[in-house]
PQR file with spaces between the fields and no chain letter, atoms N, CA, C, O and H, PARSE charges and radii, in Angstrom:
ATOM       1  N    MET     1     131.491   22.643    4.978 -0.4000 1.5000
ATOM       2  CA   MET     1     131.009   21.440    4.156 -0.0000 2.0000
ATOM       3  C    MET     1     129.654   21.890    3.307  0.5500 1.7000
ATOM       4  O    MET     1     128.752   22.581    3.781 -0.5500 1.4000
ATOM       5  N    VAL     2     129.688   21.437    2.154 -0.4000 1.5000
ATOM       6  CA   VAL     2     128.639   21.871    1.229 -0.0000 2.0000
ATOM       7  C    VAL     2     127.806   20.672    0.879  0.5500 1.7000
ATOM       8  O    VAL     2     128.324   19.697    0.333 -0.5500 1.4000
ATOM       9  H    VAL     2     130.421   20.876    1.769  0.4000 1.0000
ATOM      10  N    ASN     3     126.450   20.719    1.197 -0.4000 1.5000
ATOM      11  CA   ASN     3     125.641   19.426    0.906 -0.0000 2.0000
ATOM      12  C    ASN     3     126.039   18.272    1.502  0.5500 1.7000
ATOM      13  O    ASN     3     125.712   17.194    1.007 -0.5500 1.4000
ATOM      14  H    ASN     3     126.029   21.511    1.640  0.4000 1.0000
ATOM      15  N    ASN     4     126.738   18.337    2.554 -0.4000 1.5000
ATOM      16  CA   ASN     4     127.227   17.051    3.301 -0.0000 2.0000
ATOM      17  C    ASN     4     128.021   16.247    2.375  0.5500 1.7000
ATOM      18  O    ASN     4     128.069   15.032    2.569 -0.5500 1.4000
ATOM      19  H    ASN     4     127.004   19.213    2.956  0.4000 1.0000
ATOM      20  N    GLN     5     128.644   16.761    1.402 -0.4000 1.5000
ATOM      21  CA   GLN     5     129.440   15.940    0.410 -0.0000 2.0000
ATOM      22  C    GLN     5     130.843   16.445    0.331  0.5500 1.7000
ATOM      23  O    GLN     5     131.732   15.597    0.262 -0.5500 1.4000
ATOM      24  H    GLN     5     128.605   17.748    1.243  0.4000 1.0000
ATOM      25  N    MET     6     131.176   17.764    0.333 -0.4000 1.5000
ATOM      26  CA   MET     6     132.499   18.192    0.089 -0.0000 2.0000
ATOM      27  C    MET     6     132.811   19.364    0.789  0.5500 1.7000
ATOM      28  O    MET     6     131.944   20.152    1.167 -0.5500 1.4000
ATOM      29  H    MET     6     130.453   18.453    0.389  0.4000 1.0000
ATOM      30  N    PHE     7     134.149   19.529    1.000 -0.4000 1.5000
ATOM      31  CA   PHE     7     134.571   20.812    1.785 -0.0000 2.0000
ATOM      32  C    PHE     7     135.061   21.786    0.823  0.5500 1.7000
ATOM      33  O    PHE     7     135.849   21.500   -0.078 -0.5500 1.4000
ATOM      34  H    PHE     7     134.853   18.888    0.693  0.4000 1.0000
ATOM      35  N    VAL     8     134.559   22.987    1.039 -0.4000 1.5000
ATOM      36  CA   VAL     8     134.984   24.127    0.207 -0.0000 2.0000
ATOM      37  C    VAL     8     135.710   25.083    1.030  0.5500 1.7000
ATOM      38  O    VAL     8     135.253   25.404    2.128 -0.5500 1.4000
ATOM      39  H    VAL     8     133.918   23.219    1.771  0.4000 1.0000
ATOM      40  N    LYS     9     136.834   25.580    0.580 -0.4000 1.5000
ATOM      41  CA   LYS     9     137.691   26.577    1.367 -0.0000 2.0000
ATOM      42  C    LYS     9     137.458   27.965    0.925  0.5500 1.7000
ATOM      43  O    LYS     9     137.724   28.279   -0.236 -0.5500 1.4000
ATOM      44  H    LYS     9     137.205   25.320   -0.312  0.4000 1.0000
ATOM      45  N    ASP    10     136.971   28.839    1.784 -0.4000 1.5000
ATOM      46  CA   ASP    10     136.617   30.184    1.483 -0.0000 2.0000
ATOM      47  C    ASP    10     137.789   30.958    1.848  0.5500 1.7000
ATOM      48  O    ASP    10     138.025   31.181    3.035 -0.5500 1.4000
ATOM      49  H    ASP    10     136.755   28.585    2.726  0.4000 1.0000
ATOM      50  N    LEU    11     138.630   31.435    0.812 -0.4000 1.5000
ATOM      51  CA   LEU    11     139.869   32.101    1.137 -0.0000 2.0000
ATOM      52  C    LEU    11     139.667   33.439    1.746  0.5500 1.7000
ATOM      53  O    LEU    11     140.592   33.950    2.378 -0.5500 1.4000
ATOM      54  H    LEU    11     138.438   31.254   -0.152  0.4000 1.0000
ATOM      55  N    ARG    12     138.435   34.096    1.595 -0.4000 1.5000
ATOM      56  CA   ARG    12     138.160   35.344    2.106 -0.0000 2.0000
ATOM      57  C    ARG    12     138.174   35.419    3.625  0.5500 1.7000
ATOM      58  O    ARG    12     138.310   36.494    4.210 -0.5500 1.4000
ATOM      59  H    ARG    12     137.684   33.681    1.082  0.4000 1.0000
ATOM      60  N    LEU    13     138.025   34.205    4.278 -0.4000 1.5000
ATOM      61  CA   LEU    13     138.090   34.065    5.800 -0.0000 2.0000
ATOM      62  C    LEU    13     139.547   34.412    6.302  0.5500 1.7000
ATOM      63  O    LEU    13     139.785   34.678    7.481 -0.5500 1.4000
ATOM      64  H    LEU    13     137.915   33.332    3.803  0.4000 1.0000
ATOM      65  N    LEU    14     140.454   34.388    5.352 -0.4000 1.5000
ATOM      66  CA   LEU    14     141.933   34.679    5.812 -0.0000 2.0000
ATOM      67  C    LEU    14     142.118   36.207    6.112  0.5500 1.7000
ATOM      68  O    LEU    14     143.062   36.629    6.780 -0.5500 1.4000
ATOM      69  H    LEU    14     140.261   34.172    4.395  0.4000 1.0000
ATOM      70  N    GLY    15     141.164   36.988    5.578 -0.4000 1.5000
ATOM      71  CA   GLY    15     141.193   38.454    5.850 -0.0000 2.0000
ATOM      72  C    GLY    15     142.438   39.049    5.210  0.5500 1.7000
ATOM      73  O    GLY    15     143.043   39.960    5.776 -0.5500 1.4000
ATOM      74  H    GLY    15     140.397   36.645    5.036  0.4000 1.0000
ATOM      75  N    ARG    16     142.844   38.541    4.012 -0.4000 1.5000
ATOM      76  CA   ARG    16     143.892   39.076    3.219 -0.0000 2.0000
ATOM      77  C    ARG    16     143.373   39.412    1.830  0.5500 1.7000
ATOM      78  O    ARG    16     142.355   38.853    1.422 -0.5500 1.4000
ATOM      79  H    ARG    16     142.354   37.801    3.553  0.4000 1.0000
ATOM      80  N    LYS    17     144.025   40.299    1.085 -0.4000 1.5000
ATOM      81  CA   LYS    17     143.694   40.563   -0.249 -0.0000 2.0000
ATOM      82  C    LYS    17     143.832   39.262   -1.094  0.5500 1.7000
ATOM      83  O    LYS    17     144.869   38.598   -1.100 -0.5500 1.4000
ATOM      84  H    LYS    17     144.852   40.753    1.416  0.4000 1.0000
ATOM      85  N    LEU    18     142.720   38.942   -1.806 -0.4000 1.5000
ATOM      86  CA   LEU    18     142.698   37.648   -2.569 -0.0000 2.0000
ATOM      87  C    LEU    18     143.870   37.648   -3.616  0.5500 1.7000
ATOM      88  O    LEU    18     144.452   36.600   -3.897 -0.5500 1.4000
ATOM      89  H    LEU    18     141.877   39.481   -1.801  0.4000 1.0000
ATOM      90  N    GLU    19     144.190   38.822   -4.168 -0.4000 1.5000
ATOM      91  CA   GLU    19     145.337   38.788   -5.144 -0.0000 2.0000
ATOM      92  C    GLU    19     146.644   38.464   -4.641  0.5500 1.7000
ATOM      93  O    GLU    19     147.608   38.348   -5.398 -0.5500 1.4000
ATOM      94  H    GLU    19     143.717   39.673   -3.939  0.4000 1.0000
ATOM      95  N    ASN    20     146.726   38.299   -3.279 -0.4000 1.5000
ATOM      96  CA   ASN    20     147.944   37.842   -2.651 -0.0000 2.0000
ATOM      97  C    ASN    20     147.891   36.472   -2.068  0.5500 1.7000
ATOM      98  O    ASN    20     148.788   36.075   -1.323 -0.5500 1.4000
ATOM      99  H    ASN    20     145.943   38.393   -2.664  0.4000 1.0000
ATOM     100  N    VAL    21     146.839   35.722   -2.395 -0.4000 1.5000
ATOM     101  CA   VAL    21     146.645   34.345   -1.829 -0.0000 2.0000
ATOM     102  C    VAL    21     146.442   33.303   -2.954  0.5500 1.7000
ATOM     103  O    VAL    21     145.697   33.543   -3.905 -0.5500 1.4000
ATOM     104  H    VAL    21     146.111   36.044   -2.999  0.4000 1.0000
ATOM     105  N    VAL    22     147.122   32.138   -2.827 -0.4000 1.5000
ATOM     106  CA   VAL    22     146.842   31.066   -3.670 -0.0000 2.0000
ATOM     107  C    VAL    22     146.649   29.830   -2.809  0.5500 1.7000
ATOM     108  O    VAL    22     147.128   29.772   -1.677 -0.5500 1.4000
ATOM     109  H    VAL    22     147.727   31.943   -2.056  0.4000 1.0000
ATOM     110  N    LEU    23     145.922   28.809   -3.369 -0.4000 1.5000
ATOM     111  CA   LEU    23     145.611   27.591   -2.673 -0.0000 2.0000
ATOM     112  C    LEU    23     146.020   26.459   -3.517  0.5500 1.7000
ATOM     113  O    LEU    23     145.457   26.249   -4.592 -0.5500 1.4000
ATOM     114  H    LEU    23     145.533   28.856   -4.289  0.4000 1.0000
ATOM     115  N    VAL    24     147.040   25.670   -3.047 -0.4000 1.5000
ATOM     116  CA   VAL    24     147.455   24.481   -3.817 -0.0000 2.0000
ATOM     117  C    VAL    24     146.609   23.379   -3.201  0.5500 1.7000
ATOM     118  O    VAL    24     146.599   23.217   -1.981 -0.5500 1.4000
ATOM     119  H    VAL    24     147.497   25.840   -2.174  0.4000 1.0000
ATOM     120  N    ASP    25     145.889   22.612   -4.038 -0.4000 1.5000
ATOM     121  CA   ASP    25     144.973   21.642   -3.461 -0.0000 2.0000
ATOM     122  C    ASP    25     144.703   20.518   -4.578  0.5500 1.7000
ATOM     123  O    ASP    25     144.613   20.781   -5.778 -0.5500 1.4000
ATOM     124  H    ASP    25     145.897   22.744   -5.029  0.4000 1.0000
ATOM     125  N    ASN    26     144.596   19.337   -4.072 -0.4000 1.5000
ATOM     126  CA   ASN    26     144.283   18.226   -5.053 -0.0000 2.0000
ATOM     127  C    ASN    26     142.783   18.088   -5.383  0.5500 1.7000
ATOM     128  O    ASN    26     142.378   17.276   -6.215 -0.5500 1.4000
ATOM     129  H    ASN    26     144.670   19.124   -3.098  0.4000 1.0000
ATOM     130  N    ALA    27     141.982   18.913   -4.698 -0.4000 1.5000
ATOM     131  CA   ALA    27     140.518   18.752   -4.908 -0.0000 2.0000
ATOM     132  C    ALA    27     140.065   20.122   -5.555  0.5500 1.7000
ATOM     133  O    ALA    27     139.928   21.101   -4.820 -0.5500 1.4000
ATOM     134  H    ALA    27     142.310   19.573   -4.022  0.4000 1.0000
ATOM     135  N    PRO    28     139.845   20.207   -6.836 -0.5600 1.5000
ATOM     136  CA   PRO    28     139.445   21.485   -7.482  0.2800 2.0000
ATOM     137  C    PRO    28     138.209   22.050   -6.849  0.5500 1.7000
ATOM     138  O    PRO    28     138.052   23.270   -6.893 -0.5500 1.4000
ATOM     139  N    HIS    29     137.270   21.251   -6.236 -0.4000 1.5000
ATOM     140  CA   HIS    29     135.989   21.847   -5.636 -0.0000 2.0000
ATOM     141  C    HIS    29     136.364   22.575   -4.375  0.5500 1.7000
ATOM     142  O    HIS    29     135.554   23.373   -3.902 -0.5500 1.4000
ATOM     143  H    HIS    29     137.398   20.260   -6.200  0.4000 1.0000
ATOM     144  N    SER    30     137.553   22.364   -3.775 -0.4000 1.5000
ATOM     145  CA   SER    30     137.826   23.093   -2.543 -0.0000 2.0000
ATOM     146  C    SER    30     138.062   24.526   -2.757  0.5500 1.7000
ATOM     147  O    SER    30     137.900   25.282   -1.799 -0.5500 1.4000
ATOM     148  H    SER    30     138.211   21.716   -4.159  0.4000 1.0000
ATOM     149  N    TYR    31     138.432   24.999   -3.914 -0.4000 1.5000
ATOM     150  CA   TYR    31     138.681   26.416   -4.179 -0.0000 2.0000
ATOM     151  C    TYR    31     137.637   26.909   -5.290  0.5500 1.7000
ATOM     152  O    TYR    31     137.955   27.821   -6.053 -0.5500 1.4000
ATOM     153  H    TYR    31     138.564   24.385   -4.692  0.4000 1.0000
ATOM     154  N    ILE    32     136.497   26.344   -5.358 -0.4000 1.5000
ATOM     155  CA   ILE    32     135.458   26.701   -6.314 -0.0000 2.0000
ATOM     156  C    ILE    32     134.995   28.187   -5.996  0.5500 1.7000
ATOM     157  O    ILE    32     134.612   28.897   -6.926 -0.5500 1.4000
ATOM     158  H    ILE    32     136.239   25.603   -4.738  0.4000 1.0000
ATOM     159  N    LEU    33     135.025   28.635   -4.776 -0.4000 1.5000
ATOM     160  CA   LEU    33     134.581   30.000   -4.557 -0.0000 2.0000
ATOM     161  C    LEU    33     135.578   31.133   -5.108  0.5500 1.7000
ATOM     162  O    LEU    33     135.207   32.283   -5.342 -0.5500 1.4000
ATOM     163  H    LEU    33     135.337   28.059   -4.021  0.4000 1.0000
ATOM     164  N    GLN    34     136.827   30.688   -5.278 -0.4000 1.5000
ATOM     165  CA   GLN    34     137.853   31.505   -5.840 -0.0000 2.0000
ATOM     166  C    GLN    34     138.697   30.768   -6.811  0.5500 1.7000
ATOM     167  O    GLN    34     139.867   30.514   -6.524 -0.5500 1.4000
ATOM     168  H    GLN    34     137.129   29.753   -5.088  0.4000 1.0000
ATOM     169  N    LEU    35     138.179   30.411   -7.939 -0.4000 1.5000
ATOM     170  CA   LEU    35     138.896   29.645   -8.926 -0.0000 2.0000
ATOM     171  C    LEU    35     140.102   30.194   -9.394  0.5500 1.7000
ATOM     172  O    LEU    35     140.996   29.425   -9.746 -0.5500 1.4000
ATOM     173  H    LEU    35     137.229   30.618   -8.172  0.4000 1.0000
ATOM     174  N    ALA    36     140.276   31.541   -9.455 -0.4000 1.5000
ATOM     175  CA   ALA    36     141.479   32.168   -9.899 -0.0000 2.0000
ATOM     176  C    ALA    36     142.631   31.970   -9.010  0.5500 1.7000
ATOM     177  O    ALA    36     143.790   32.053   -9.417 -0.5500 1.4000
ATOM     178  H    ALA    36     139.550   32.166   -9.168  0.4000 1.0000
ATOM     179  N    ASN    37     142.282   31.684   -7.680 -0.4000 1.5000
ATOM     180  CA   ASN    37     143.323   31.398   -6.651 -0.0000 2.0000
ATOM     181  C    ASN    37     143.814   30.049   -6.477  0.5500 1.7000
ATOM     182  O    ASN    37     144.744   29.754   -5.726 -0.5500 1.4000
ATOM     183  H    ASN    37     141.340   31.617   -7.349  0.4000 1.0000
ATOM     184  N    GLY    38     143.109   29.176   -7.249 -0.4000 1.5000
ATOM     185  CA   GLY    38     143.517   27.731   -7.006 -0.0000 2.0000
ATOM     186  C    GLY    38     144.542   27.289   -7.999  0.5500 1.7000
ATOM     187  O    GLY    38     144.558   27.679   -9.167 -0.5500 1.4000
ATOM     188  H    GLY    38     142.353   29.415   -7.859  0.4000 1.0000
ATOM     189  N    ILE    39     145.488   26.365   -7.417 -0.4000 1.5000
ATOM     190  CA   ILE    39     146.474   25.736   -8.244 -0.0000 2.0000
ATOM     191  C    ILE    39     146.299   24.219   -8.029  0.5500 1.7000
ATOM     192  O    ILE    39     146.578   23.729   -6.934 -0.5500 1.4000
ATOM     193  H    ILE    39     145.475   26.048   -6.469  0.4000 1.0000
ATOM     194  N    PRO    40     145.850   23.477   -9.032 -0.5600 1.5000
ATOM     195  CA   PRO    40     145.620   22.077   -8.881  0.2800 2.0000
ATOM     196  C    PRO    40     146.877   21.299   -8.724  0.5500 1.7000
ATOM     197  O    PRO    40     147.903   21.684   -9.285 -0.5500 1.4000
ATOM     198  N    ILE    41     146.854   20.178   -7.959 -0.4000 1.5000
ATOM     199  CA   ILE    41     148.045   19.377   -7.741 -0.0000 2.0000
ATOM     200  C    ILE    41     147.399   17.926   -7.696  0.5500 1.7000
ATOM     201  O    ILE    41     146.203   17.764   -7.455 -0.5500 1.4000
ATOM     202  H    ILE    41     146.021   19.865   -7.504  0.4000 1.0000
ATOM     203  N    LEU    42     148.264   16.902   -7.940 -0.4000 1.5000
ATOM     204  CA   LEU    42     147.815   15.539   -7.804 -0.0000 2.0000
ATOM     205  C    LEU    42     147.730   15.173   -6.324  0.5500 1.7000
ATOM     206  O    LEU    42     148.251   15.874   -5.457 -0.5500 1.4000
ATOM     207  H    LEU    42     149.236   17.033   -8.135  0.4000 1.0000
ATOM     208  N    ASN    43     147.081   14.094   -6.073 -0.4000 1.5000
ATOM     209  CA   ASN    43     146.921   13.579   -4.758 -0.0000 2.0000
ATOM     210  C    ASN    43     148.205   13.301   -4.079  0.5500 1.7000
ATOM     211  O    ASN    43     149.149   12.912   -4.766 -0.5500 1.4000
ATOM     212  H    ASN    43     146.658   13.525   -6.777  0.4000 1.0000
ATOM     213  N    TYR    44     148.345   13.465   -2.758 -0.4000 1.5000
ATOM     214  CA   TYR    44     149.511   13.227   -1.958 -0.0000 2.0000
ATOM     215  C    TYR    44     149.768   11.712   -1.975  0.5500 1.7000
ATOM     216  O    TYR    44     148.888   10.889   -1.720 -0.5500 1.4000
ATOM     217  H    TYR    44     147.578   13.781   -2.200  0.4000 1.0000
ATOM     218  N    MET    45     151.084   11.390   -2.305 -0.4000 1.5000
ATOM     219  CA   MET    45     151.435    9.967   -2.272 -0.0000 2.0000
ATOM     220  C    MET    45     152.540    9.872   -1.298  0.5500 1.7000
ATOM     221  O    MET    45     153.602   10.444   -1.545 -0.5500 1.4000
ATOM     222  H    MET    45     151.799   12.058   -2.511  0.4000 1.0000
ATOM     223  N    ARG    46     152.375    9.184   -0.192 -0.4000 1.5000
ATOM     224  CA   ARG    46     153.374    9.078    0.841 -0.0000 2.0000
ATOM     225  C    ARG    46     154.661    8.609    0.279  0.5500 1.7000
ATOM     226  O    ARG    46     154.708    7.777   -0.626 -0.5500 1.4000
ATOM     227  H    ARG    46     151.513    8.719    0.009  0.4000 1.0000
ATOM     228  N    GLY    47     155.801    9.199    0.873 -0.4000 1.5000
ATOM     229  CA   GLY    47     157.153    8.760    0.486 -0.0000 2.0000
ATOM     230  C    GLY    47     157.827    9.680   -0.400  0.5500 1.7000
ATOM     231  O    GLY    47     157.280   10.697   -0.825 -0.5500 1.4000
ATOM     232  H    GLY    47     155.762    9.876    1.608  0.4000 1.0000
ATOM     233  N    LYS    48     159.078    9.317   -0.702 -0.4000 1.5000
ATOM     234  CA   LYS    48     159.992   10.232   -1.484 -0.0000 2.0000
ATOM     235  C    LYS    48     159.586   10.495   -2.881  0.5500 1.7000
ATOM     236  O    LYS    48     160.043   11.437   -3.529 -0.5500 1.4000
ATOM     237  H    LYS    48     159.523    8.490   -0.357  0.4000 1.0000
ATOM     238  N    GLU    49     158.634    9.565   -3.382 -0.4000 1.5000
ATOM     239  CA   GLU    49     158.261    9.609   -4.758 -0.0000 2.0000
ATOM     240  C    GLU    49     157.326   10.825   -4.993  0.5500 1.7000
ATOM     241  O    GLU    49     157.190   11.296   -6.123 -0.5500 1.4000
ATOM     242  H    GLU    49     158.263    8.800   -2.856  0.4000 1.0000
ATOM     243  N    ASP    50     156.658   11.344   -3.868 -0.4000 1.5000
ATOM     244  CA   ASP    50     155.723   12.421   -4.027 -0.0000 2.0000
ATOM     245  C    ASP    50     156.507   13.739   -4.176  0.5500 1.7000
ATOM     246  O    ASP    50     157.005   14.291   -3.194 -0.5500 1.4000
ATOM     247  H    ASP    50     156.768   10.961   -2.951  0.4000 1.0000
ATOM     248  N    ASP    51     156.603   14.215   -5.383 -0.4000 1.5000
ATOM     249  CA   ASP    51     157.305   15.334   -5.791 -0.0000 2.0000
ATOM     250  C    ASP    51     156.403   16.554   -6.301  0.5500 1.7000
ATOM     251  O    ASP    51     156.916   17.454   -6.966 -0.5500 1.4000
ATOM     252  H    ASP    51     156.199   13.767   -6.180  0.4000 1.0000
ATOM     253  N    GLN    52     155.188   16.557   -6.004 -0.4000 1.5000
ATOM     254  CA   GLN    52     154.267   17.491   -6.597 -0.0000 2.0000
ATOM     255  C    GLN    52     154.528   18.902   -6.179  0.5500 1.7000
ATOM     256  O    GLN    52     154.366   19.819   -6.985 -0.5500 1.4000
ATOM     257  H    GLN    52     154.772   15.826   -5.464  0.4000 1.0000
ATOM     258  N    LEU    53     154.932   19.118   -4.926 -0.4000 1.5000
ATOM     259  CA   LEU    53     155.295   20.534   -4.577 -0.0000 2.0000
ATOM     260  C    LEU    53     156.568   20.914   -5.246  0.5500 1.7000
ATOM     261  O    LEU    53     156.683   22.065   -5.666 -0.5500 1.4000
ATOM     262  H    LEU    53     155.063   18.373   -4.272  0.4000 1.0000
ATOM     263  N    VAL    54     157.544   20.049   -5.387 -0.4000 1.5000
ATOM     264  CA   VAL    54     158.782   20.361   -6.051 -0.0000 2.0000
ATOM     265  C    VAL    54     158.413   20.802   -7.546  0.5500 1.7000
ATOM     266  O    VAL    54     158.999   21.759   -8.054 -0.5500 1.4000
ATOM     267  H    VAL    54     157.450   19.113   -5.046  0.4000 1.0000
ATOM     268  N    LYS    55     157.559   20.182   -8.150 -0.4000 1.5000
ATOM     269  CA   LYS    55     157.114   20.373   -9.564 -0.0000 2.0000
ATOM     270  C    LYS    55     156.432   21.774   -9.692  0.5500 1.7000
ATOM     271  O    LYS    55     156.492   22.380  -10.761 -0.5500 1.4000
ATOM     272  H    LYS    55     157.083   19.406   -7.737  0.4000 1.0000
ATOM     273  N    VAL    56     155.839   22.246   -8.701 -0.4000 1.5000
ATOM     274  CA   VAL    56     155.070   23.640   -8.788 -0.0000 2.0000
ATOM     275  C    VAL    56     155.981   24.654   -8.035  0.5500 1.7000
ATOM     276  O    VAL    56     155.580   25.815   -7.955 -0.5500 1.4000
ATOM     277  H    VAL    56     155.789   21.754   -7.832  0.4000 1.0000
ATOM     278  N    GLU    57     157.110   24.330   -7.507 -0.4000 1.5000
ATOM     279  CA   GLU    57     157.886   25.246   -6.686 -0.0000 2.0000
ATOM     280  C    GLU    57     158.321   26.504   -7.540  0.5500 1.7000
ATOM     281  O    GLU    57     158.177   27.631   -7.067 -0.5500 1.4000
ATOM     282  H    GLU    57     157.436   23.387   -7.572  0.4000 1.0000
ATOM     283  N    SER    58     158.819   26.319   -8.719 -0.4000 1.5000
ATOM     284  CA   SER    58     159.217   27.434   -9.532 -0.0000 2.0000
ATOM     285  C    SER    58     158.077   28.359   -9.808  0.5500 1.7000
ATOM     286  O    SER    58     158.167   29.574   -9.629 -0.5500 1.4000
ATOM     287  H    SER    58     158.935   25.403   -9.103  0.4000 1.0000
ATOM     288  N    TYR    59     156.953   27.735  -10.266 -0.4000 1.5000
ATOM     289  CA   TYR    59     155.769   28.603  -10.440 -0.0000 2.0000
ATOM     290  C    TYR    59     155.410   29.381   -9.248  0.5500 1.7000
ATOM     291  O    TYR    59     155.164   30.582   -9.353 -0.5500 1.4000
ATOM     292  H    TYR    59     156.880   26.748  -10.412  0.4000 1.0000
ATOM     293  N    LEU    60     155.363   28.744   -8.071 -0.4000 1.5000
ATOM     294  CA   LEU    60     155.003   29.450   -6.854 -0.0000 2.0000
ATOM     295  C    LEU    60     156.011   30.504   -6.530  0.5500 1.7000
ATOM     296  O    LEU    60     155.576   31.561   -6.075 -0.5500 1.4000
ATOM     297  H    LEU    60     155.563   27.768   -7.985  0.4000 1.0000
ATOM     298  N    MET    61     157.295   30.363   -6.701 -0.4000 1.5000
ATOM     299  CA   MET    61     158.292   31.238   -6.504 -0.0000 2.0000
ATOM     300  C    MET    61     158.136   32.524   -7.434  0.5500 1.7000
ATOM     301  O    MET    61     158.349   33.663   -7.018 -0.5500 1.4000
ATOM     302  H    MET    61     157.649   29.504   -7.070  0.4000 1.0000
ATOM     303  N    SER    62     157.736   32.218   -8.760 -0.4000 1.5000
ATOM     304  CA   SER    62     157.504   33.325   -9.692 -0.0000 2.0000
ATOM     305  C    SER    62     156.380   34.229   -9.308  0.5500 1.7000
ATOM     306  O    SER    62     156.313   35.377   -9.747 -0.5500 1.4000
ATOM     307  H    SER    62     157.564   31.293   -9.098  0.4000 1.0000
ATOM     308  N    LEU    63     155.421   33.678   -8.421 -0.4000 1.5000
ATOM     309  CA   LEU    63     154.254   34.507   -8.003 -0.0000 2.0000
ATOM     310  C    LEU    63     154.784   35.660   -7.026  0.5500 1.7000
ATOM     311  O    LEU    63     154.105   36.674   -6.869 -0.5500 1.4000
ATOM     312  H    LEU    63     155.475   32.746   -8.064  0.4000 1.0000
ATOM     313  N    LEU    64     155.931   35.498   -6.415 -0.4000 1.5000
ATOM     314  CA   LEU    64     156.397   36.424   -5.514 -0.0000 2.0000
ATOM     315  C    LEU    64     156.590   37.818   -6.193  0.5500 1.7000
ATOM     316  O    LEU    64     156.439   38.858   -5.552 -0.5500 1.4000
ATOM     317  H    LEU    64     156.483   34.674   -6.543  0.4000 1.0000
ATOM     318  N    THR    65     156.915   37.802   -7.454 -0.4000 1.5000
ATOM     319  CA   THR    65     157.187   39.046   -8.176 -0.0000 2.0000
ATOM     320  C    THR    65     156.037   39.575   -8.944  0.5500 1.7000
ATOM     321  O    THR    65     156.166   40.570   -9.657 -0.5500 1.4000
ATOM     322  H    THR    65     157.038   36.958   -7.975  0.4000 1.0000
ATOM     323  N    VAL    66     154.885   38.925   -8.818 -0.4000 1.5000
ATOM     324  CA   VAL    66     153.724   39.403   -9.584 -0.0000 2.0000
ATOM     325  C    VAL    66     152.956   40.355   -8.712  0.5500 1.7000
ATOM     326  O    VAL    66     151.933   40.893   -9.136 -0.5500 1.4000
ATOM     327  H    VAL    66     154.779   38.116   -8.239  0.4000 1.0000
C-alpha cells in the first residue's frame, strides 16, 4: 500500500524476468512500477456480460510468441 491510499503491485517480487510477465488490471496505478508490463482492463462486472478477458484473449495469446 502506498500513502495509505492505493495498492501497487511490484512484479519484481515474482522472481521472474519482467519481459516474461504481464499484469492485467483495472487499476492503472497497480502496475505503475512496471508500466510496460501492464494491460488495462475495465472493471469486473459480475455475470455473463463481463467479457473483458475474452476481449483481450487474442492479444494475450499473441504474447506467447514474442
